[in-house]
C-alpha positions in Angstrom: 1.5 -6.9 13.7 3.5 -9.0 11.2 4.6 -7.3 8.0 6.1 -8.8 4.8 7.9 -6.2 2.6 10.1 -6.5 -0.5 13.8 -6.9 0.4 14.6 -3.4 -1.1 11.8 -1.6 0.7 13.3 1.1 3.0 10.1 3.1 3.7 7.1 1.1 4.9 8.6 -0.2 8.1 9.8 3.2 9.1 6.5 4.9 8.3 4.5 2.4 10.3 6.8 2.5 13.4 6.3 6.3 13.6 2.5 6.1 13.7 1.6 2.8 15.3 -0.5 3.3 18.4 1.0 2.6 21.8 1.0 -1.1 22.6 1.2 -2.3 19.0 4.5 -3.9 18.0 5.7 -4.5 14.5 7.7 -7.5 13.3 9.0 -7.6 9.7 10.1 -10.3 7.2 11.5 -9.6 3.7 11.0 -11.3 0.3 13.4 -10.8 -2.6 12.7 -7.9 -5.0 15.0 -5.3 -6.5 13.3 -4.1 -9.6 9.6 -3.1 -9.7 8.7 -4.9 -12.9 6.1 -7.5 -13.7 8.6 -10.4 -13.7 10.1 -9.7 -10.3 6.8 -8.8 -8.8 5.5 -12.2 -9.8 8.6 -13.9 -8.5 8.0 -12.5 -5.0 5.2 -14.9 -4.4 7.5 -17.9 -4.2 9.1 -16.5 -1.0 5.9 -15.6 0.8 5.4 -19.0 2.5 8.8 -18.9 4.2 8.4 -15.3 5.3 5.0 -16.1 6.7 6.4 -19.0 8.7 9.0 -16.8 10.3 6.5 -14.2 11.3 4.2 -16.9 12.8 7.1 -17.9 15.0 6.9 -14.4 16.5 3.3 -15.0 17.6 1.8 -12.1 15.5 -1.9 -11.5 15.4 -2.0 -10.4 11.8 0.3 -10.8 8.7 0.3 -7.9 6.2 1.6 -8.4 2.7 3.1 -4.9 2.2 3.5 -4.5 -1.5 0.9 -2.8 -3.7 1.7 -4.1 -7.2 3.1 -7.3 -5.7 -0.4 -8.1 -4.5 -2.2 -7.1 -7.7 0.3 -8.1 -10.5 -1.8 -11.2 -11.2 -5.0 -9.3 -11.7 -8.3 -9.2 -9.8 -8.4 -11.7 -7.0 -4.6 -12.2 -6.8 -4.4 -10.3 -3.5 -7.1 -12.5 -2.0 -5.3 -15.6 -3.2 -2.1 -14.5 -1.6 -3.6 -13.8 1.7 -5.6 -17.1 1.6 -2.4 -19.0 1.1 -0.7 -17.2 4.1 -3.7 -18.0 6.3 -3.8 -21.6 5.2 -0.1 -22.0 6.0 0.0 -20.2 9.3 -3.5 -20.1 10.7 -3.1 -16.3 11.2 -5.3 -13.7 9.5 -3.7 -11.9 6.6 -4.3 -8.8 4.5 -2.6 -7.4 1.4 -2.0 -3.8 0.4 -4.0 -4.1 -2.8 -7.0 -5.3 -0.7 -6.5 -2.5 1.8 -6.5 0.1 -1.0 -9.8 -1.1 -2.5 -11.4 -1.3 1.0 -10.2 2.2 1.9 -11.5 3.7 -1.4 -14.9 2.1 -0.8 -14.9 3.3 2.8 -14.6 6.9 1.7 -17.1 6.4 -1.1 -14.7 7.1 -3.9 -15.5 6.1 -7.5 -13.2 8.2 -9.6 -9.5 8.1 -8.9 -6.5 10.2 -9.7 -3.5 7.8 -9.5 0.1 8.8 -8.8 2.9 6.2 -8.8 6.7 6.0 -9.0 6.4 3.1 -11.4 7.2 2.2 -15.0 4.5 2.0 -17.6 4.0 -1.8 -17.6 3.4 -1.7 -13.8 1.1 1.3 -14.1 -1.1 -0.5 -16.6 -1.4 -3.5 -14.3 -2.5 -1.2 -11.5 -5.0 0.7 -13.7 -6.6 -2.6 -14.8 -6.8 -3.9 -11.2 -8.5 -0.7 -10.0 -10.9 -0.6 -12.9 -11.8 -4.3 -12.5 -12.4 -3.5 -8.8 -15.1 -1.0 -9.9 -13.3 2.3 -9.9 -12.6 4.8 -12.7 -9.1 5.9 -13.1 -9.5 9.5 -14.5 -5.8 10.4 -14.4 -2.5 8.4 -14.0 1.0 9.8 -13.7 4.2 7.9 -12.9 7.8 8.7 -12.3 9.1 5.8 -14.5 11.3 4.3 -11.8 12.1 0.6 -11.8 14.9 0.3 -9.2 13.1 0.0 -5.9 16.0 1.5 -3.9 15.6 4.6 -6.1 11.9 4.7 -5.3 12.7 4.6 -1.6 15.2 7.5 -2.0 12.6 9.9 -3.3 11.9 12.7 -0.9 8.4 13.2 0.3 8.3 16.5 -1.6 8.5 14.4 -4.8 5.4 12.5 -3.8 3.7 15.9 -3.0 4.6 17.4 -6.4 3.6 14.2 -8.3 0.3 14.1 -6.4 -0.5 17.7 -7.3 0.4 17.1 -10.9 -1.6 13.9 -11.2 -4.7 15.1 -9.5 -7.8 16.0 -11.6 -10.6 18.0 -9.9 -13.3 15.6 -11.1 -11.7 12.9 -9.0 -13.1 11.8 -5.7 -9.7 11.0 -4.3 -6.0 11.1 -5.0 -4.3 7.7 -4.5 -0.5 7.6 -4.3 0.7 4.1 -4.9 3.7 2.1 -3.6 4.7 1.1 -0.1 8.3 2.2 -0.7 7.3 5.8 -1.7 7.5 8.2 1.2 4.1 9.9 1.6 3.3 10.1 5.3 4.9 13.6 5.7 2.7 15.1 2.9 -0.8 13.5 3.2 -2.2 16.2 5.4 -0.8 19.0 3.2 -2.1 17.4 0.0 -5.6 17.0 1.5 -5.6 20.7 2.6 -4.5 21.8 -0.8 -6.7 19.6 -3.0 -9.8 19.7 -0.7 -10.3 16.0 -1.4 -9.2 12.8 0.4 -5.7 11.6 -0.2 -4.8 8.0 0.4 -1.4 6.3 0.0 -0.6 2.6 -0.1 0.9 2.8 3.4 -2.0 4.8 4.9 -4.5 2.4 3.4 -2.6 -0.6 4.7 -2.2 0.8 8.2 -5.9 1.7 8.3 -7.0 -1.8 7.4 -4.4 -3.5 9.7 -5.6 -1.5 12.7 -9.2 -2.3 11.9 -8.4 -6.1 11.7 -6.5 -5.8 15.0 -9.6 -4.3 16.6 -7.8 -1.0 17.4 -10.3 1.9 17.0 -7.9 4.6 18.1 -7.8 7.4 15.4 -4.3 8.2 14.1 -3.6 11.9 13.5 -1.3 13.4 10.9 -2.1 11.0 8.1 -5.2 12.5 6.5 -8.9 11.8 6.9 -8.8 8.1 6.4 -6.8 7.3 9.5 -9.0 9.6 11.6 -11.9 7.1 10.8 -10.3 3.9 12.1 
């Protein structure tokens, strides 16, 4: 599996390595991003071609663009445009986190979403619009207001747990915790047990879709109900 992450992402690679099934190797390339704002998220796109080329040299079977807002900042269809460009350049199948989130939400039959993020308001509103344009209703949204991506990566999983509990509304079908640099894997099972509803994070959705694309049907335990249905 090839993975493209923002240069300041300290979470996604580590979370994936702990839960990848035996026999699946992970190979990572980085693209420049320090601040999670609309301007820098858009700028990331210019580095994706080079990163994809380097991953192709490793003979990967799939290239995953591992950034939620970086793959939706341009609105509906931006994620598919990104992955299409990666595929055209390398000849290797590609997926983006924003696509994986939409597919995971559809897979569990969710329509109404409680959304928890570490982001600033301008980024939250981009994500809200993307989800609504994708056919979902965002019934609640709560963010931490963090712009520095290293600060996001330094947040303890307990912060994601507390934010998720605070953001969740009972009329929702699902709690979605956004951001591939926000540590969530340690708390997904506990949140599902507490809320009695499915809980999906950017990283759990991306891992779920990547494994499906690789033809790996082995359930992954410890990450909530989504990964038990690979």
